[in-house]
Phi, psi and omega in degrees: 000124177258119181286140180271127173268086189302336178288339183258354183262134173273100184233068187298335180263003178067028181296328181266358181297133179096348179263143176250342176219161183283152181243124178289146176207157182278134177214188180238149182295141178282356181252306190246001179069012178285137180287145179202161178269123179264103185285165176297324180295317179295318180298319181299313181298313182293317189270327182261322184270317182272347173078022180285128176299146177309317186296335179287341174297329178276356179242029169091022182275352178263137182239152170295169179301316183293319179289321178293324175296313183292318178300319177300317180294318176303310179298323177300314182291327185277335184293117181062020183055047178298335180300339177281335181274327183273138178298126183071018181301310183302314179294319180297318179295320180297317181292315183295318179293324178297317177298316182293317179298320178301312175301314179298314184298323178278353183281146181246012177068041182296337179298340178287342176256007180287147177299134182250116191278349181257178182301139173289000000 
């Protein structure tokens, strides 16, 4: 069980008010539409550590493990233009971005219809 630190969460619509801990729920990847379980620990990391606003969880800010790994690698290569320093970095970055674009193009935004366990 992950306790909510309300002081660290951006919750402009007060959706987490009245809750003391995060609730795991089934949702869909914001990139490829794959179903996955968004655990309480994942929500704590996204909302409190990464600073993602609560409303963005309902708008596709959560990714499945495969897309999160790819997105992390893309961010790593782009940070400070590391793709120029890593051998084959430019090609790897182009390939990863093309894969992500293809997944997004095939996505129907199923995350918008996922059940939301918190207050509307």
